[in-house]
N, C-alpha and C positions, 0 to 999 in steps of 0.2 A: 504494500499500499504506499502511495506517495506521501510526502510530508504534508502537501496541501490537503489531501483527503483526511489524514490523521488530525490535522489542526481543525478542519471543518467539523469532524465528528466530535472533537473535544468541545468546540463551541456550541454545537447542538446539545450535547449532554449537559454542559453547564446551564444552558438556557432552561432545560427541562427540570434540572434540580432546583434552579431559582424560582421557576413558576410554581412547582410543587410546594416548595417552602413557603412562598407567598400565599398560596391558596390555604395551606394549613394554618399559617399565622392569622389569616383573615377569618378563618372558621373559628379559631380559638378565641379571638377577640370578640366575635359576635355571639358567643354562647350565652344563653340566659342562665344565670346562677340562682339556684334555689337551695336555701338551707331547710332541712328537715330536722325538727327537734323532737327526739323520742323522750318524753318526760320521765324523770326519775332515773334510777340506775344504782348498782352497788348496793350499799347499806340503806339507801333511800328506795324502798320497795314500792312506794305509792299504795294504791289500794289493793288489798288481798282478794284474789278470786277463788283460789283453791289453796290446799295446804302446800302445793308446790309452785303455783303460778301466781304472779302478782302483776300489777299494772305495768311495772317496769319491763316485764317480759313481752306483754302485749304490744306496747308502743315500739320496742326495739324490733320485734318480728315484723311489724307492718312497715316500719321505716326501712329495714334491710330489704324487704320484698319490693317496696316501692322504688328504691335506688336501683335494684337489679332490673326492674321492669323498664326504667327510663335510660338504662345504660346504653341501649342501642340508638337512642335519639342524639343525633349529631349536633343539635343546636341547644342541648341542655346540659348543665353540669350540676350534679346533685352533691351537696356537702351535708354530712351529718354531724350533729353536735356531739354524738357518741355513737360508735359502731360496735360496742361490746357492752357486757354487763358491768359497767364502772360508774362510779359516782362523779358527776360533773356539776360543779357549782353553778349557780345563776350567773355569777360574775364571769366565769370562764365560758359559759355558753354565749354570753353577750359578746365576749371578746372574739369568739369564733365568727359571730355575725358581723361584727365591725370589720374584721379583717377580710372576710369574704366579700363584703359589699354586694349582698345578693339583691335580686329584683323581687324576691319574695321569701317569706319565712312561713313555714307550716309547722305548728306544734301539736303533737299527738298525746291524747289523754284518754282515760276512762273515767266515767262519772260516778256519782254516788249522791244519796239523799232523796229527798222528796217522798220517802216511803218506798216499800218494796214493790208497789205497783208501778212506780215511775220507770219508763223504759224509753229506748230510742236514742238518736244521736242529736247533738247540738253543735252549732257553729258560732264561734265568737270572733268578731272582727275588730280591728283598731278603730278607735273613735277619735274624732276631731277634738282638740282641747276645749273648744267652746269658751275659752277664757280670753276675752278681748285684751285684757291687760298683759297676759303672757304673750299674745300675738304681737302686741305692739313692740315687745322687746325682741322678737324673733326677726331675722333677716327676711327680706322678701323672698329670697331663694328658698329658705326653710319653710315659710308659709305655703309656697307653691308645692314644695315637696311633701309637706303634710297633707294638703289637699289631694294630691296625686295618690299618695299611700292609702288615704281613706277610700278614694274612688276604686283603686285597684282591689283593696281588701274586700269591698262590697261585691265587686264583680266576681272575684275568685270564690267567695263565699256562696254566691248564687249558683255558680257552676258546680262546685262541690255538692251542694244541696241537691241539685238535679241528679247527679250521678249516684250519690248515696241513696236517694229516694228510689231510683231504679233498682237498687239492691235491697233496700228495706223499705218497702212500699208503705206509706202512711206512718212511718216511724220518725219522721222529722219533727223536732220540737221547735223549729224556727231559727231564725238568724238573730243573734244578740250582739249589742255593743258592749265591749269591755276593753279597758286598758290592760296592758300586759307589761310587767317590769322587764320582760325579756327583750322588747324593742323600744323601751322607753327612750325618748329623745334621739332615736335612730332614723326616724322618718322612713321606714321601710314597710311595705305592705305586709300585712300579718293576719293569719287565720289560725285559730285553735280549734282543733277537732276533737270533741268529746264523743268517742266511737260507740259508746253504749254504757249502760249502768251496771257496775259491778255488784250492786245491791239488789238487782233483778234476776231472778233465776233464768228466764228465757235469754236475756241479754248475756248473762254470764256464760251460758252454754255456747253461744255464738262467739264470744270474745276469745274463749279458750280454744276454739276450733281453728286448726291451721288453715282449713279450707276457707273459713270466713276472713281470717287475717289476710290471706292472699287476695280475696275478693275486694276487701276494703282498700288494699294497696292498688289494686287495678282500677278501682272507681277513682282514687286520687290521681293516679297516673293519667287517666283519661281527662281529668279536670285540668291538670297542669299542662297537657299537651293542647287542649282546647284554649286555654288562656293565652298561650304564646303562639297560637296558630295564626 
């Protein structure tokens, strides 16, 4: 092969490597980052469901299944606040969120209270401050970020509600506003998913079922994909 042909081949190869690298860099920069927060962990068991299974186990199982289900999506990056049975403080969870700079945070929980007859799932989303004095002290940028976070939180909550309702027909207990210390002052869209009542026999049977855990993860996966579609 002549020197000219070798040089031409090297130029073409270099161009291909450069283009592929640019495409990969562009794809990485345009990924939507979502933080999934499996509540509790380690010594912090949360609500007890059986002698061997607690809230911490349910939330982690759903989170891992959700991350696995979304792993094939090229436009999404899923970060967990914990990926094993370990205790992670609120402060450390918040640090993970701050570092990740996600477009959304979803926190997973199981519910309790309201008597043994109470059952179904609940969704809590970030609320606007509603404090005019506080808003006056905020920068215009943060006021806008807060409003966007609120609007995105409501939209995601509605999508999740629709997908969970398809799984648990007529079991939805509505969308509720609630502040969370997990995202306080971070201006990031947030939804807390109370997946069912540990204090209800029917809900408990579903929550400890690996099949139902996977189905909940799939419903959340559909919701996330729909939100960023």
